[in-house]
Residue frames relative to the residue before (quaternion, step in Angstrom):
aa qw qx qy qz dx dy dz
M 1.0000 0.0000 0.0000 0.0000 0.00 0.00 0.00
L 0.1674 -0.7754 0.6047 0.0714 3.54 -0.99 0.94
V 0.0942 -0.7779 0.6203 0.0334 3.58 -0.82 1.03
I 0.0898 -0.7931 0.6022 0.0149 3.56 -0.72 1.12
D 0.2757 0.7415 -0.5437 0.2804 3.54 -0.33 1.33
D 0.3475 -0.7648 0.5081 0.1901 3.57 -0.86 0.95
N 0.6034 0.5561 -0.3536 0.4491 3.60 1.27 -0.14
T 0.3576 -0.7759 0.4803 0.1985 3.58 -0.41 1.23
T 0.6008 0.5489 -0.3666 0.4509 3.60 1.08 -0.59
E 0.6619 0.4863 -0.3026 0.4836 3.58 0.93 -0.86
Q 0.6090 0.5444 -0.3501 0.4584 3.59 1.05 -0.70
E 0.6678 0.5059 -0.3014 0.4552 3.59 0.91 -0.91
V 0.6526 0.5059 -0.3106 0.4708 3.59 0.95 -0.87
L 0.6725 0.4835 -0.2938 0.4772 3.59 0.89 -0.91
S 0.6232 0.5499 -0.3397 0.4401 3.57 0.99 -0.80
R 0.6837 0.4760 -0.2866 0.4731 3.58 0.85 -0.97
S 0.6824 0.5033 -0.2893 0.4441 3.56 0.87 -0.96
L 0.7262 0.4367 -0.2495 0.4686 3.58 0.78 -1.01
S 0.6319 0.5260 -0.3332 0.4616 3.59 1.03 -0.71
S 0.6350 0.5273 -0.3349 0.4545 3.59 1.04 -0.70
L 0.6837 0.4296 -0.2720 0.5235 3.57 1.28 -0.37
S 0.5357 -0.6778 0.3522 0.3599 3.57 1.35 0.40
H 0.4160 0.6757 -0.4984 0.3491 3.59 1.06 0.70
N 0.3342 -0.6844 0.6066 0.2277 3.54 -1.13 0.70
V 0.0652 -0.8303 0.5529 -0.0260 3.56 -0.58 1.16
T 0.1321 -0.7400 0.6559 0.0687 3.52 -1.09 0.90
F 0.1911 -0.8014 0.5602 0.0868 3.59 -0.91 0.91
A 0.0821 -0.7461 0.6583 0.0564 3.51 -1.26 0.66
G 0.4101 -0.7527 0.4742 0.2011 3.56 -0.96 0.88
N 0.7894 0.0653 -0.0748 0.6058 3.59 1.28 -0.08
G 0.7162 -0.4898 0.3045 0.3929 3.55 -1.29 0.29
L 0.6434 0.5301 -0.3369 0.4376 3.58 0.98 -0.74
V 0.6550 0.4802 -0.3050 0.4973 3.58 0.99 -0.83
G 0.6315 0.5425 -0.3248 0.4488 3.57 1.01 -0.81
E 0.6372 0.5182 -0.3174 0.4740 3.57 0.99 -0.84
T 0.6583 0.5132 -0.3056 0.4582 3.59 0.91 -0.91
L 0.6662 0.4964 -0.3041 0.4662 3.59 0.89 -0.92
F 0.6447 0.5161 -0.3195 0.4646 3.59 1.02 -0.76
L 0.6587 0.5061 -0.3095 0.4628 3.59 0.99 -0.80
I 0.6437 0.5158 -0.3175 0.4676 3.58 1.07 -0.74
S 0.7986 -0.0476 0.0913 0.5929 3.55 0.92 -0.95
P 0.2957 -0.7822 0.5189 0.1774 3.62 -0.11 1.24
H 0.2517 -0.7690 0.5762 0.1156 3.54 -1.07 0.82
D 0.5462 -0.6245 0.4529 0.3264 3.56 -1.17 0.59
L 0.7931 0.1117 -0.0368 0.5976 3.56 1.12 -0.67
V 0.0658 -0.7782 0.6244 0.0176 3.56 -0.99 0.92
I 0.1284 -0.7635 0.6306 0.0546 3.58 -0.85 1.04
I 0.0612 -0.8232 0.5637 -0.0284 3.57 -0.66 1.15
N 0.4157 -0.6736 0.5584 0.2481 3.55 -0.97 0.94
L 0.5195 -0.6656 0.4397 0.3061 3.58 -0.99 0.78
Q 0.7862 0.2605 -0.1320 0.5446 3.59 0.96 -0.82
M 0.2001 0.7791 -0.5627 0.1909 3.55 -0.38 1.31
P 0.5002 -0.6346 0.4886 0.3291 3.56 -1.21 0.44
L 0.8141 0.3526 -0.2495 0.3882 3.55 -1.41 0.31
M 0.7922 -0.0750 0.0577 0.6029 3.63 0.94 -0.70
N 0.3393 -0.7636 0.5038 0.2190 3.59 -0.64 1.04
V 0.7035 -0.5017 0.3142 0.3932 3.54 -1.27 0.46
W 0.6583 0.5179 -0.3248 0.4392 3.60 0.96 -0.76
E 0.6570 0.4936 -0.3067 0.4802 3.57 0.96 -0.83
L 0.6634 0.5031 -0.3008 0.4650 3.57 0.91 -0.90
S 0.6400 0.5241 -0.3266 0.4571 3.60 0.94 -0.84
R 0.6409 0.5248 -0.3193 0.4604 3.58 0.98 -0.85
V 0.6700 0.5033 -0.2926 0.4606 3.58 0.90 -0.96
L 0.6813 0.4858 -0.2958 0.4607 3.60 0.86 -0.95
K 0.6353 0.5200 -0.3291 0.4666 3.59 1.01 -0.77
E 0.6478 0.5142 -0.3096 0.4692 3.57 0.97 -0.87
R 0.6728 0.4890 -0.2897 0.4736 3.60 0.91 -0.92
S 0.6362 0.5410 -0.3272 0.4422 3.57 0.99 -0.83
R 0.6389 0.5132 -0.3255 0.4717 3.60 0.96 -0.80
R 0.6537 0.5101 -0.3167 0.4607 3.57 0.94 -0.80
I 0.6475 0.5127 -0.3194 0.4646 3.57 0.96 -0.83
E 0.6560 0.5045 -0.3117 0.4668 3.60 0.92 -0.89
S 0.6785 0.4972 -0.3099 0.4432 3.60 0.95 -0.78
L 0.6374 0.5266 -0.3308 0.4549 3.60 1.20 -0.37
S 0.5692 0.6314 -0.3672 0.3776 3.59 1.22 -0.44
């Protein structure tokens, strides 16, 4: 699971909550880092904060969806 959020408090809360449910969570502090982490290792689930610096949620969602289709087509 990839969580992309620039708020460290929200990251900590999500980390504790999701880890207690046995989820492996990777965090990114902005959309550009999130995109890079997704390209390195695609995740089954991505949670994205609506308000982030460097890349907005709509642009990031479009990029991840496009990359995900390409990855699936290579399988």
